[in-house]
C-alpha positions, 0 to 999 in steps of 0.5 A, spaced: 498 497 459 493 491 459 486 492 461 486 486 465 492 489 469 489 496 470 482 492 473 486 488 478 490 494 481 483 498 481 480 493 484 486 493 490 485 500 490 478 499 494 480 494 498 486 497 500 483 503 502 477 500 506 482 497 511 486 503 511 480 506 513 479 501 519 486 502 521 485 510 522 479 508 526 482 504 531 484 506 538 492 504 537 494 504 529 500 501 531 497 495 534 492 494 529 497 494 524 502 489 528 496 485 529 494 485 522 501 481 519 500 475 523 493 475 521 494 475 514 499 470 514 494 465 517 490 467 511 495 466 506 497 459 509 492 455 506 493 458 499 501 457 500 500 449 502 495 448 496 501 451 491 506 447 494 502 440 494 501 442 486 509 444 485 509 451 486 516 453 489 520 459 491 527 460 489 533 462 494 533 469 491 525 469 491 525 468 499 531 473 499 526 478 496 520 476 501 525 477 507 527 484 504 521 486 503 518 484 510 523 488 513 521 494 509 514 492 510 515 492 518 518 499 518 513 501 513 507 499 518 510 503 524 511 509 520 504 508 517 501 508 524 505 515 526 502 518 520 495 517 521 496 519 529 498 526 527 495 527 520 488 527 517 486 521 513 485 524 506 491 528 507 496 523 509 493 517 505 494 521 499 501 523 501 503 516 502 500 513 496 501 519 491 508 520 491 511 513 490 510 513 482 515 518 480 520 515 485 518 508 483 520 510 476 526 513 478 528 506 481 526 502 475 529 507 470 534 502 467 530 496 467 522 498 465 523 505 462 516 509 461 514 511 455 513 519 454 506 518 455 507 514 461 511 519 464 506 524 462 501 519 466 505 519 472 506 526 472 499 527 472 497 522 477 503 525 482 500 533 481 493 530 482 495 527 489 499 533 491 493 537 489 489 533 493 493 533 499 495 540 499 493 545 505 486 547 507 484 551 512 478 547 514 483 540 515 488 540 521 495 540 518 499 534 519 504 535 525 511 535 522 512 528 525 506 525 521 509 528 515 516 525 515 513 519 517 508 519 510 515 521 506 518 515 509 512 511 507 512 513 500 520 511 499 519 504 502 513 503 498 516 505 492 522 500 494 518 494 496 514 495 490 521 493 486 523 488 491 516 485 490 516 485 483 522 482 482 521 476 487 514 474 485 517 474 478 521 468 480 517 464 484 510 462 486 506 468 488 501 464 494 508 462 497 512 469 496 506 472 500 506 467 505 514 468 507 513 475 506 507 476 511 510 471 516 516 474 516 513 481 517 509 479 522 515 476 526 519 482 526 514 488 527 511 483 533 517 482 536 518 490 536 512 492 538 511 487 544 518 490 547 515 497 546 508 497 549 509 490 552 506 483 551 500 484 555 498 490 551 498 487 544 495 481 547 489 485 549 488 489 543 488 483 539 482 480 543 479 487 543 479 488 535 479 481 534 473 482 528 475 488 525 482 485 525 480 479 521 476 483 516 482 488 514 487 482 514 482 479 508 482 486 505 490 487 506 492 480 503 487 480 497 488 488 496 496 486 495 494 479 492 491 483 486 497 488 485 502 482 485 498 479 479 499 486 476 506 486 477 507 479 473 504 483 467 505 491 467 511 495 469 512 496 476 511 504 476 505 504 472 502 499 477 504 503 483 501 509 479 494 506 479 495 504 486 496 511 487 488 512 484 486 509 491 486 517 494 479 517 490 476 512 494 480 515 500 477 522 499 470 520 498 470 516 505 474 521 508 469 526 506 462 522 506 463 517 512 467 522 516 465 528 514 472 531 512 471 537 508 473 540 501 470 534 497 468 538 490 475 541 490 478 534 491 474 531 486 476 536 481 483 534 482 481 527 482 480 528 474 487 529 472 488 521 475 483 519 471 486 522 465 493 519 467 490 512 467 487 513 460 494 515 458 497 508 461 492 504 458 492 507 451 499 509 450 503 506 457 507 501 453 511 502 447 
């Protein structure tokens, strides 16, 4: 795996953890995530128009991939909100992100099989995340609903990573991101407006205007970097590197939110570092 691809994904993890932290602190997680998508679509619009003017295009299969991914995103965001409502940030985020590498590798077993060292790296990263998200008496145990939602997020994350990798390799990335974000926004906004009422959705957007804009830039930038990496590296490896965001999540949760068990979690995080080294040195044949 190239140094460039690794750097792209690691940088994306910083941005991703930042906007996830903002979502965790919002009064209503689902409404926050619902507004995040249309704001991301607005951010994506200028770049997509510029790409189109320069000859960038999306094939119909790429459009279909973007719409499929949008559907998965809308479900994922609903599940993410449920997970955050019933679980601690430094437990739920590792669960949602850390269990996806092996799932993605299994989905891509025929098209992009990992090397032996790659498998070891994937296992190391997965084990580290499981340890990081393990029970601690000082951390409140997530509800069963939150745990189920976290597992669902992991499955969907693996699936939409595979779909997005295929789509972005068959069309312009900036245009792909616009279609994906716009379609996701329509789907989720429609569903949430019916569940909560249009007035509640509108009022929340007004109240959280500034943090939504900041989080949207982080979300758009983070996944833009991931899509760049997906054009250069196997999907499973990119997904595994995204799971290393758990370290930033743990640091933020323990230092800023005063969640406990910092030393133990950093010790487990060293397994992730070893996994990244293996991906860099022997991840590709």
